[in-house]
C-alpha positions in Angstrom: 133.7 132.0 73.9 135.5 135.3 74.6 133.9 138.4 76.4 132.9 140.3 73.1 131.1 137.1 71.8 129.4 136.9 75.3 128.3 140.5 75.2 126.9 140.2 71.7 125.0 137.2 72.7 123.6 138.9 75.8 122.6 141.7 73.6 120.9 139.5 70.9 118.9 138.0 73.8 118.0 141.4 75.2 116.8 142.5 71.9 114.5 139.5 71.2 112.8 139.7 74.5 112.6 143.4 74.6 110.8 143.3 71.3 107.9 141.7 73.3 108.4 142.7 76.9 108.7 146.5 76.8 109.6 148.7 79.9 111.5 146.0 81.8 115.1 146.1 80.6 116.5 145.9 84.2 114.6 142.8 84.9 115.9 141.2 81.6 119.4 142.0 82.7 118.8 140.4 86.2 117.3 137.1 84.4 120.4 136.9 82.3 122.7 137.1 85.3 120.6 134.3 86.9 120.7 132.1 83.8 124.5 132.4 83.5 125.1 132.1 87.2 123.3 128.8 87.2 120.7 130.2 89.9 116.9 130.0 89.9 114.9 133.2 90.0 111.7 134.2 91.8 109.7 137.1 90.4 107.1 138.9 92.6 105.0 141.4 91.4 101.2 142.4 90.8 99.2 140.9 88.1 99.6 142.0 84.7 103.3 143.1 84.8 104.4 140.5 82.2 106.0 138.0 84.6 104.7 134.9 82.9 105.2 136.6 79.5 108.9 137.2 80.2 109.3 133.5 81.1 107.7 132.3 78.0 109.8 134.7 75.9 113.1 133.5 77.8 112.2 130.0 76.9 111.6 130.8 73.1 115.0 132.6 72.6 116.8 129.7 74.6 116.8 126.5 72.4 116.1 124.3 75.5 113.1 122.2 76.7 110.5 124.4 78.4 107.7 123.1 80.9 105.1 125.1 82.9 103.3 124.3 86.2 100.3 126.4 87.1 100.5 126.1 90.8 97.2 125.7 92.6 95.9 124.5 96.1 95.0 121.3 94.9 98.2 120.4 93.2 100.1 117.3 94.3 103.7 116.6 94.5 103.2 113.8 91.9 101.7 116.3 89.5 105.1 118.1 89.5 107.6 115.2 89.7 105.7 112.3 88.0 104.5 108.9 89.3 105.2 105.2 88.7 102.1 103.6 87.1 101.5 99.8 86.7 101.5 98.8 83.2 99.3 95.6 82.9 100.7 94.8 79.5 104.3 94.6 80.6 103.5 93.7 84.2 105.8 96.3 85.5 105.7 99.9 86.8 106.4 102.6 84.4 107.4 106.1 85.3 105.3 108.9 84.0 107.5 112.0 84.1 106.1 115.3 85.4 106.7 118.7 84.1 109.9 119.0 86.3 111.7 116.8 83.7 112.6 119.8 81.6 115.4 122.5 81.2 113.6 125.7 81.9 110.7 125.2 84.4 108.0 128.0 85.0 106.5 127.6 88.2 103.7 129.9 87.9 102.0 131.5 91.2 104.2 129.2 93.1 102.7 130.3 96.4 99.2 129.1 95.6 100.5 125.4 96.2 100.4 123.9 99.6 103.9 123.4 101.3 104.1 119.8 100.6 103.9 120.4 96.9 106.4 123.4 97.1 108.6 121.1 98.8 108.7 118.8 95.9 111.0 121.3 94.2 113.6 121.3 97.1 115.7 118.5 95.8 115.2 119.5 92.2 116.5 123.1 92.7 119.4 122.2 94.9 120.7 118.9 93.4 119.3 119.0 89.8 117.7 115.6 90.3 114.6 114.2 91.8 113.8 111.0 93.9 110.5 109.0 93.0 110.0 105.8 94.9 113.5 105.6 96.1 115.1 106.0 92.7 117.0 109.2 91.7 116.6 110.8 88.1 119.0 113.6 87.1 117.5 116.7 85.4 120.7 117.9 83.8 123.0 120.8 84.7 120.9 123.3 82.6 117.8 122.9 84.9 116.6 126.4 85.7 113.5 127.2 87.7 111.7 130.7 87.0 108.7 131.0 89.6 106.3 134.0 90.1 104.2 134.9 92.8 101.7 137.7 93.5 102.3 139.7 96.7 98.9 141.5 96.8 96.4 138.6 96.8 96.9 136.4 99.9 93.7 134.6 100.0 94.3 130.9 99.1 98.3 131.3 99.1 100.9 129.6 101.2 104.1 131.6 102.1 107.1 129.9 100.9 109.3 128.6 103.7 112.8 129.6 104.4 114.3 126.5 103.0 112.6 127.0 99.6 113.4 130.6 99.4 117.1 129.9 100.0 117.2 127.9 96.9 116.5 131.0 94.7 119.5 133.1 93.7 117.3 136.3 93.2 114.0 137.4 94.2 113.2 140.2 91.8 110.5 142.8 92.4 108.6 143.4 89.2 106.9 146.9 89.1 104.8 148.4 86.4 106.6 149.9 83.5 106.9 153.7 83.3 104.4 155.9 81.6 106.2 156.1 78.0 106.7 152.3 78.0 102.9 151.8 78.7 102.2 154.1 76.0 104.4 152.2 73.5 102.8 148.9 74.6 99.4 150.2 73.9 100.5 151.8 70.7 102.0 148.6 69.5 98.9 146.7 70.2 96.5 149.2 68.7 94.4 147.7 65.9 95.3 144.2 66.8 92.3 141.6 67.1 91.0 141.2 70.6 92.4 137.6 70.7 95.9 138.5 69.4 98.6 137.7 71.9 101.9 139.4 70.5 104.0 137.5 73.1 103.0 134.2 71.4 104.8 135.1 68.1 107.9 133.1 67.6 111.2 134.8 68.6 114.5 133.9 67.1 116.4 131.2 68.8 119.5 133.0 70.0 121.0 130.6 72.7 121.4 126.9 72.2 122.7 124.2 74.9 126.2 124.3 73.6 126.4 128.1 73.7 124.8 128.4 77.1 127.5 125.8 78.4 130.2 127.9 76.9 128.6 131.0 78.7 128.8 129.1 82.0 132.5 128.2 81.5 133.3 131.8 80.6 131.5 133.1 83.8 133.5 130.4 85.9 136.7 131.9 84.6 136.0 135.5 85.7 138.5 136.5 88.3 137.1 137.1 91.8 139.8 138.9 93.7 140.5 137.8 97.5 139.3 141.3 98.4 135.9 140.8 96.7 135.5 137.4 98.3 136.3 138.9 101.6 133.8 141.8 101.0 131.0 139.3 100.3 131.7 137.2 103.2 131.8 140.5 105.5 128.4 141.5 104.0 126.8 138.1 104.6 128.1 138.0 108.0 126.8 141.3 108.9 123.3 139.9 108.3 123.9 137.6 111.3 124.9 140.1 113.6 122.2 142.8 113.0 119.5 143.7 115.5 117.0 144.1 112.8 117.4 140.5 111.7 116.4 137.4 113.4 117.9 134.9 111.0 120.8 136.0 108.6 121.8 134.7 105.2 123.3 131.3 104.7 126.6 130.1 103.4 124.8 129.0 100.2 123.8 132.6 99.7 127.3 133.9 99.8 128.4 131.2 97.2 125.4 132.1 95.1 126.1 135.8 95.3 129.8 135.2 94.3 128.6 133.4 91.1 126.1 136.0 90.2 128.9 138.6 90.6 131.0 136.8 88.1 128.1 136.8 85.6 127.4 140.4 86.1 131.1 141.1 85.4 131.1 139.1 82.3 127.9 140.7 81.2 129.5 144.2 81.6 132.7 142.9 79.4 135.1 142.5 82.3 137.2 139.5 83.4 137.2 140.6 86.8 134.8 141.6 89.4 134.2 145.0 91.2 132.7 146.1 94.5 130.1 147.7 92.3 129.0 144.2 91.2 128.5 143.1 94.6 126.6 146.2 95.7 124.3 145.9 92.7 123.5 142.4 93.5 123.3 142.1 97.0 119.9 143.2 97.8 118.1 141.1 95.2 120.1 138.2 96.3 119.5 138.6 100.0 116.0 140.2 100.4 114.1 136.8 100.3 116.8 135.0 102.6 116.3 137.3 105.8 113.7 137.0 108.6 113.4 140.3 110.2 113.2 140.7 114.1 110.0 141.7 115.8 111.1 145.4 116.3 112.0 145.9 112.6 108.6 144.5 111.6 106.8 146.8 114.2 108.6 149.7 112.7 107.5 148.8 109.3 111.1 148.3 107.9 111.6 146.2 104.9 114.4 143.8 104.2 115.5 146.1 101.4 115.9 148.8 104.0 118.0 146.8 106.2 120.3 145.6 103.5 121.0 149.0 102.2 121.9 150.0 105.6 124.6 147.1 105.7 126.1 148.1 102.5 126.5 151.8 103.6 128.1 150.3 107.0 130.4 147.7 105.7 133.5 149.1 104.0 134.1 148.1 100.3 137.7 147.2 99.0 139.4 150.1 97.4 
């Protein structure tokens, strides 16, 4: 696969998803970066902003297996991973696989499950395999987690621990579409039956497993100049020497950001990365990995504000 083919593929994916999910073009682009950078994605936004619909549409245009888990306070780790059950006919234990055994996993409202259930995804997201009763089972190199959470309603939720958050490449903040997009949505749905769900119509399969892996190989071939690598490291190290930040970003975060930068460059039709790629992805790749200090929290500063100040302070390569 070459760059023009890759861009054409991305345009087809955008077009198919955009025909259902309107007013979220930037969000779709970030999902494509995450998918081709082999990174998991966390969507955070209020109810009714098409987070779950977007995940369903992505699963439709990508010809891969899709699984969904609705996270609830009573969900157990075995409900996600699976469990060994004794078969009396064969007189042996048999693994009943959980929904994690798929290619694209939608973890809907992930912060509603207790920490022990959230932790069941740690190994799957980091190593793309799971261990059940001492036996490891691979999930495949295409395993991709798309999680959602609602930042408004805190009753009955459990904040994701830092180790869990560090497994996500991006935390994308999903906002309401603009005024014209909302008008277009209502206009499109006008006259439909009350039980109609336009998001459930079948979308065209654009991406199969072989094409996805060809896209991964293309992204891996994108040139990352030493100046860009140094710039990424300097930005990440700046989060560890900042008075507003109690705990800075990990080396895993730097490596994930570098992969995302390559993916964005490829989507832009370039075989090389630019400082602009780093700056565009720095905040969504880091906002969930920081622990702000007490003074910053008292002053009401957000991670995005602190990260923007770091971008302004660290010199970019010329």
